[in-house]
N, C-alpha and C positions, 0 to 999 in steps of 0.2 A: 512609608513602611511597606516592605515587600510582602509581608504576611497579612496585610489588612483584609483583603477579600476572603482569604481562607479563614481568618479569625472570625469574621462575620458569619461565614457558613457554619463553622463549628459552634458558635454561640446560638445560631438558629436551630441547629439539630440537637444540641446537648440535652435539654430537658425532655423533648419528645422521645429521644432515643432511650433515655433512662426509664421514663414512665411507660414506654411501649412494652416493657417486659412484664407489666401487670397482667396476671393471668385472666382477669376479668375482661380485658379488652379483646383478647383473642386475635391480636393483630398479626401474629405469626402462625395462626392456625392453618392458613392457606398461603404458605410462603411463595409458591409459584404464582398465585394470583397477584400477590403484592409485587413481585418482581415484574410481572407483565404490565401491571398498572404503571409502575415507575418508568419502565421502558416505553410504554405506550404514550405517556405524556412527554417524556424526554426526547424521543427520536424526532418527532415533527419540529420541536423547538430547536433542537440541535441543527437540523437541516436549514431551518429558517435563519438561525443565528449565523451559521457559516456563510450562507448566501448574502445576508445583509451586511456582514462584516467585510466580505470580499468586495462588495459593491461600494463600500465606503460609507454606508448609512450611519455607522457608528464605529467607535474604536474603544480600546481599553487602555487606561492609563497604566503603563508598565511600572510606574512607581509603587503601585498597590498590588501587583501580582507577582507570583514567584518567577515568572519568565519562562515557564514550560508551556509551549504552545502545541496544539494539535489542530491541524487544518485551519490555522490562523486564529484559533480561539485559545485563550488561556485555560489551563487545566481547571481553574476555579469556576470558569463559566460552564464547563462540561458538568462539573459537580453541582452547580447551582440548580439546574433543572431536576436533578435526582433528589436533592435535599428538599426542594419545594414540594415535589410530588410526595415524598415520604411524609413530610410534616402535614401535608393536606390530608393524606389517608389517616394519619394519627388523629388529627382534629376531628375528622368525620367519625371515626370509630369511637373516640372518646365522647363525642356528642351523642351518638346513638346509645352508648352505655348509660350515660347520666340522664338522658331524657327518658329512657326505658325505666330507669330506677325511680323516677318521680311519679 
């Protein structure tokens, strides 16, 4: 299924993206900081992933990706690091809010 990797990414971000709008979390209060965090995490992993894939350390099964590649990586792989970074910040901010509340 060509949409499998993208489907998993969408399922991963779906609930955090909806709940991130909660005004109590203040996740978007500092949008530039959030953007910098996501890029700060993603960029080193993108570089590492491009290099490792180019060297043949691992590959991607094209049966599960859309077939859109950038620098040898499927589009979904580029999105993966951004999704993981966003969800991590969401979990961190949610934890801070609920721990503070107790």
